[in-house]
C-alpha positions as CSV (number, residue, x, y, z in Angstrom):
1,M,-10.7,-1.6,-6.4
2,E,-10.2,2.1,-5.0
3,K,-8.0,4.3,-6.6
4,F,-5.1,5.9,-4.7
5,N,-3.1,9.1,-5.3
6,F,0.8,8.4,-5.5
7,N,4.1,10.1,-5.2
8,Y,7.3,8.2,-6.1
9,D,10.6,9.6,-4.5
10,K,13.4,8.6,-7.2
11,N,16.0,9.6,-4.4
12,S,14.9,7.4,-1.6
13,D,13.2,4.9,-4.1
14,D,10.0,5.0,-1.8
15,L,6.4,5.0,-3.3
16,F,3.6,6.7,-1.1
17,V,0.2,5.8,-2.2
18,Y,-2.9,7.7,-0.6
19,L,-6.3,8.5,-0.4
20,E,-6.9,12.2,-0.8
21,G,-8.3,13.8,2.3
22,K,-8.3,10.9,4.8
23,K,-6.4,11.2,7.7
24,S,-4.3,8.4,9.2
25,K,-5.1,7.5,13.1
26,G,-2.5,4.8,13.1
27,A,0.4,3.0,11.4
28,V,1.6,-0.2,11.3
29,E,5.3,-1.1,9.7
30,L,5.6,-4.5,8.1
31,G,9.2,-5.1,6.8
32,N,9.5,-2.5,3.7
33,F,5.7,-1.5,4.1
34,I,4.2,1.3,6.4
35,L,0.2,0.8,6.4
36,D,-1.7,3.8,7.5
37,F,-5.4,3.3,8.8
38,D,-8.1,5.4,9.6
39,E,-10.4,5.3,12.9
40,D,-12.5,2.8,11.3
41,S,-9.5,0.4,10.6
42,N,-9.8,1.3,6.8
43,L,-6.4,1.6,4.7
44,V,-5.7,5.1,3.5
45,A,-2.1,5.3,2.8
46,M,0.9,2.7,2.1
47,E,4.5,3.5,1.6
48,I,6.9,0.9,0.0
49,L,10.3,1.6,1.1
50,N,13.0,0.2,-1.5
51,V,10.0,-0.1,-3.7
52,S,12.0,-1.3,-6.9
53,E,13.4,-4.2,-4.9
54,V,9.9,-4.8,-3.4
55,L,8.0,-4.6,-6.8
56,T,10.7,-7.1,-8.4
57,K,9.6,-9.7,-5.9
58,I,6.1,-9.3,-6.0
59,L,5.2,-8.6,-9.6
60,S,5.9,-10.9,-12.7
61,K,6.7,-7.8,-15.0
62,M,8.5,-4.7,-13.9
63,I,7.1,-1.5,-14.3
64,K,9.3,1.6,-14.7
65,L,8.4,3.6,-11.7
66,S,8.7,7.0,-13.2
67,N,5.9,5.7,-15.6
68,I,3.1,4.9,-13.2
69,K,-0.3,6.2,-14.2
70,E,-2.6,4.6,-11.6
71,V,-2.2,2.8,-8.3
72,R,-5.6,1.0,-6.7
73,M,-5.9,-1.1,-4.1
74,N,-8.3,-2.6,-1.4
75,I,-8.2,-4.9,1.5
76,I,-9.7,-8.3,1.5
77,N,-10.3,-9.8,4.9
78,F,-10.2,-13.8,5.7
79,R,-9.6,-15.6,8.8
80,N,-6.5,-14.5,10.6
81,M,-5.0,-12.6,7.6
82,D,-5.7,-9.9,5.4
83,A,-4.6,-9.2,1.9
84,I,-3.9,-6.0,0.2
85,K,-5.0,-6.6,-3.6
86,F,-2.5,-3.9,-5.1
87,K,-2.8,-3.0,-8.9
88,I,-0.1,-0.6,-10.5
89,S,-0.2,0.3,-14.3
90,D,1.8,2.5,-16.8
91,N,0.4,3.0,-20.4
92,K,1.3,-0.5,-21.2
93,I,1.5,-2.7,-18.6
94,E,-0.9,-3.6,-15.9
95,E,0.2,-5.9,-12.6
96,T,-1.8,-6.9,-9.7
97,A,-0.2,-8.5,-6.7
98,N,-1.7,-9.5,-3.1
99,I,0.3,-8.7,-0.1
100,L,-0.6,-10.5,2.7
101,I,-0.7,-8.9,6.2
102,P,-1.5,-10.2,9.5
103,H,-5.1,-9.2,10.7
104,I,-4.7,-6.3,13.3
105,R,-7.4,-7.0,16.3
106,E,-6.3,-4.6,18.7
107,K,-6.4,-1.0,18.2
108,S,-3.0,0.8,19.0
109,P,-2.5,2.4,22.5
110,V,-1.9,5.7,20.4
111,L,-5.5,5.6,19.2
112,K,-6.7,6.4,22.9
113,Y,-5.9,9.7,22.7
């Protein structure tokens, strides 16, 4: 699993996780998730809107967002779906969840330019 940098905005309750130095070439919005991919379709960033609410639904234990120490992610490809394996931890708790997303087969028209 690759370690991502992260920023939590307490005012908007959004968590932005990203790979340092990687550039997004296109994004997909799926509900509360905004996924950014590079030109090779690798995940380079993810923003979770209303993250407190989202994490209570996908994690068995709630991690206080201001105490996050590490976020790791990778994409697992299978059939017509992908799963983002998402691991978040503070000093005491480590939680892992799989976030299912549709497999994106076609490139965005924006990537042509």
